[in-house]
N, C-alpha and C positions, 0 to 999 in steps of 0.2 A: 503494499499500500504505499504509495508516494503522495505524501502530504504536501499541502501548500505551506511553505515555511512562514510566510507573512501571517496567515491565519493562524498557525500553530503559536507563533510568538504572541499574537494578540490574546489567544485563548489563556495561554499561561499567565499572562499579565492580569487578565480578568480573575483567573483563578486565585492568584497570589493576594489580589485586592479584596476578594469576597470570601476567602476560604473560612475565615472565623464565622462570619455571618451564616455561610451555608452549613457549616458543621453544627451550629447552634439550631438551625431550623430542622435538620436531620434528626438531631437528639430529641426535639420537641415531637417530631413524628414517631420516633421509637417509644417515646413515653405514652403516646396516644394509643398504639398498638398494645402495649403492655397493661395498661391501666384502664383503657377506656370503657364506658357503659355502652350499652346498645344505642342509646340516643346519640352518643358522641361519634360513634362509628357510621350511623346513618347520615349524620350531618356531613361528614366527608364524602360519602357516597352520593348524597344529593347534589353537593357541589359539582362532582365530576359528572353528573348527568346534565348539568346545566351548561357545562363548558364547551362542548362541540361548536365550533364556528362562532363563538361568542367571546368577549373579553373576560379573562379570568377574574379580574378585579371586581367588574360589574356582577359577575355571577355570585362572588363571596359576599359583595354588599347586599345582594338580594337575599343570601341565606342568613347573614346576620340580622336583617330586618325582619325576616320571617320569624327567626328565634325570639326576637324582641316581642313580637307580637303573639307569640305562641302559636304560630300558624304552621310552622315546619312539620311539627309532629301530629298536630290536631285539627289543622285547618281543612276547609272544604276545597275543591277543585277551583271554585270561583275565587275564593279568598287568596289560594296560592298563585293562580294566574294574574291577579291584580299586582302582585309584587314582582312579577317578572316582565314588567314593561320594557326594560332596558336589555333584556336577554332575547336573543333571536330565536325564532321557532318557539315562542313561549307557550302556544296552545299544545303542540306535541310534547314539549318537555313537561308541561303540567301533567298531562296524561302519563307520562313515563314515571315522574317522581311519585305520584299518588300510587300507580301500580307497584313500584318497587317499595313503597312504605308498607303497603299491605303484605306484600311477600316477605319484607324484612322482620316485621313483628308478629307474623302469624304463629300460632302455637305449634302447629305441625310442620317439621322439616323447614324451618324459616331460613331465610338468607343468613340471618345473623348467627344461627346455630351452626350452619356450615361453614362460615367464616371462622368461628372458634374451634371447629373440629378439623378442618383441613390444614395439614401441616405444610404442604408444598406451595409456595406462591405461584408456581407455574400451574399446577392443577386449580388453585383457586382462581387464577385470572381466567382460565378456560371455563370454569363454572360460572363466574359473574358474567361473562360475555354471552354465554348460552343462556342464562336464566334471568337477565334483567334487559328489558327493552331500553334503548338509549345508551347502552354500555357496550362498547367494542373492546377490542384489545388495547387500544390506547387509553381509554378511560378507565378500563380495569387496572392498567399498569399504574396510571396516575393515582388511583385510589389506594393500590397496594403500597406505593411509595409513601403516600400521606399517612398510612398507619404503620409505617416502620418495616414493610415487608418488601420493599422494592431495592434491595442491595443490588441486585444482579439482572434487572429488567429495565427495558428501554421504554420511554414515553414518546412515541414517534409523533409528535405533533408538527406544525408547520416551522416553528422555530428550530427544531431538531433537525429536520430534513433540510431546511436551508443551509444550517451550518455544516451538515454532512456533505452536502453539494459544493460548498465554497471551499471545504478542506480537500475535496477530491476523493472522499470516500463513496460517494454516489455520483453518477453521471447526470441524473435528472430526477425529477420528482416522479415516484412511482404513480402509475396509472391507477392502480388499486392497491389497497393493503390487506390482501388476503392473509390468513394465518400463516401460509407457507412464506409469502413475501414478507411478513412482518418478521417472522423468525430469522430470515435471511439477512435483513437490515440490523436486526438486534445482534446478531452474530457479529456484523462488521463493526458495529459500535462497541461491542466487547473488547474487540481487538484494538480498537482506537483507544479505548479506556487504558489498555496496558500500554500502548505505545506513548501516550501522553502522561502515564503515571497519574491519572486522575481517577478515582473511583467512579463506578458507572452511576450511582445515585447522586453523586456530586456533579457529574458532567453535564446533566441537563439543566441544572442551576446555573452552572457557568454559562451555558448557550443562552439561557434567559437572561442573565445579568448583561451578557454580551450586547444583547438586542436592546434591553430596556433600561440598563443602568442601575438595577435593583434586584434583590431577591424577593421572591414571592413563594406562593404554594406551588 
C-alpha cells in the first residue's frame, strides 16, 4: 500500500494534537459499555439510527432534547417526529426509532438482552444490522464503538472513505457497501492502522478531527 506522504504527515499531526481528547472520549465509551443501563444503551442506538445522511451534531441535539422532554423512551411517534425537524428523512427515522425501541425493551428476546449476551462484536454487528431497520453495518459499527466494543472495527462513513481515497488506500468511493465490500475495506483500514501506528478506534476520530477540527461522537 503506497500512501500519500503529505496526507500521512497531516494525519499524524492531527493525531498528535487530538490524541489525549480522543483517548478520553474512547475511555468514556468504554465506561458506557461496562456500566450502562438499558436506557443509556438505547440512547446510543437511537443516535446511530438518526445519523445516516444527517449531521451528527444535529442528531445528538435532537436526542438530548427528547431526553429532556422525556420523549425518547416514552414519547409517541408524533412527539418524536416533532423533535426531528433538523434531521433528514425524519418520518422514516421516526418509524425506525419507535420500532427499535419496542424491540429493545420487549421482555422476550429483546435487543438489549442480545447485546448483553453476545460476546463477539462482529457477531453483534451482524445481529444489529439484520434485526433493526435503519441500522446497517456502518451504523452498527458506530453504535458498538460508542459502547466500547469497536476496538477493531471500522465506521465507513463519508469522512472515512474520503480520507481513505486521499491516502491512496481506495481508488474511488464504493458504488455500494455490501457486507463483503464493507469487510474488504475494513481489512484495508486495519492494515492502514498498523502502518500509521494509530489504533482502529482512534483512527476514525482522527479523520473526523482532520475534517472538522474537533472530536465528537
